[in-house]
LOVEXVEX-561051 format. One record per residue (C-alpha): chain; x, y, z. Coordinates in Angstrom, 1 decimal. Each point is the difference from the previous one (the first is absolute). Example, Ala and Ser with C-alpha at 12.3 -4.5 7.8 and 13.67 -1.06 7.14 Angstrom:
! residues 2
ATOM cadena   east  north     up
ATOM      A   12.3   -4.5    7.8
ATOM      A    1.4    3.4   -0.7
END
This chain:
! residues 67
ATOM cadena   east  north     up
ATOM      A  -96.3  -93.1  -70.2
ATOM      A    0.3    1.7    3.2
ATOM      A    1.9   -1.3    3.2
ATOM      A   -1.6   -3.3    1.9
ATOM      A   -1.4   -1.7   -2.8
ATOM      A    1.4   -3.7   -1.4
ATOM      A    2.1   -0.3   -3.4
ATOM      A    2.1   -2.1   -1.6
ATOM      A    2.7    0.1   -1.6
ATOM      A   -0.1   -0.5   -3.9
ATOM      A    3.6    0.3   -1.1
ATOM      A    2.9   -2.5    2.0
ATOM      A    2.9    1.7    2.0
ATOM      A    3.0   -1.1    1.8
ATOM      A   -1.8   -1.9    2.7
ATOM      A   -3.4    0.7   -0.7
ATOM      A   -2.1   -2.5   -2.7
ATOM      A   -2.3    1.4   -1.7
ATOM      A   -3.4   -0.3    1.1
ATOM      A    0.9    0.1    3.5
ATOM      A   -1.8    2.3    2.4
ATOM      A   -0.4    2.5    2.0
ATOM      A   -1.2    2.8    1.9
ATOM      A    0.6    4.1   -1.1
ATOM      A    1.4    1.0    3.8
ATOM      A    1.4    3.8   -2.2
ATOM      A   -0.7    2.4   -2.7
ATOM      A    2.3    2.5   -1.8
ATOM      A   -0.7    2.3   -3.1
ATOM      A    3.4    0.6   -1.9
ATOM      A    1.9    3.2   -1.1
ATOM      A   -0.8    0.7   -3.4
ATOM      A    0.5   -3.0   -2.3
ATOM      A    0.2    1.9   -3.5
ATOM      A    0.5    3.3   -1.4
ATOM      A   -3.6    1.2    0.9
ATOM      A    0.0    1.0    3.6
ATOM      A   -3.5   -1.7    0.1
ATOM      A    1.3   -3.7   -0.5
ATOM      A    0.6   -1.3    3.1
ATOM      A   -1.2   -3.9    1.7
ATOM      A    0.3   -2.1    2.9
ATOM      A    1.7   -2.2    1.7
ATOM      A   -1.2   -2.4    1.9
ATOM      A    2.2   -1.5    3.2
ATOM      A   -1.4   -4.1    0.3
ATOM      A   -0.2   -2.3    2.9
ATOM      A    0.0   -3.2   -1.4
ATOM      A   -2.0   -2.5    1.7
ATOM      A    1.7   -3.7    1.2
ATOM      A    3.7    2.0    0.0
ATOM      A    1.1    0.9    3.8
ATOM      A    1.1    4.0   -0.4
ATOM      A   -0.5   -0.2   -3.3
ATOM      A   -0.3    3.3   -2.3
ATOM      A    0.4    2.3   -3.2
ATOM      A   -0.9    2.9   -1.8
ATOM      A   -1.5   -1.6   -3.5
ATOM      A   -1.8    2.4   -2.5
ATOM      A   -4.4    0.0   -1.2
ATOM      A    1.6   -2.1   -3.0
ATOM      A    1.0   -2.9    1.9
ATOM      A   -2.8   -0.4    1.8
ATOM      A   -3.9   -0.7    0.2
ATOM      A   -1.7    0.8    2.8
ATOM      A   -2.8   -3.8    0.6
ATOM      A   -3.4    0.4    1.2
END
């Protein structure tokens, strides 16, 4: 996944139902996530389609690339 990809939300959350489509507008690498220094993950900032001024952050496990 990269900036500009069209995605679908696979996990419902407050105000963003499962299946909502969006566009990745930012990608940030996390700090270390575990006991080993090389464990890290990306957090994606999503602009949700059909929702004015609505964006949120999600992890890759909650997203699915479309197309």
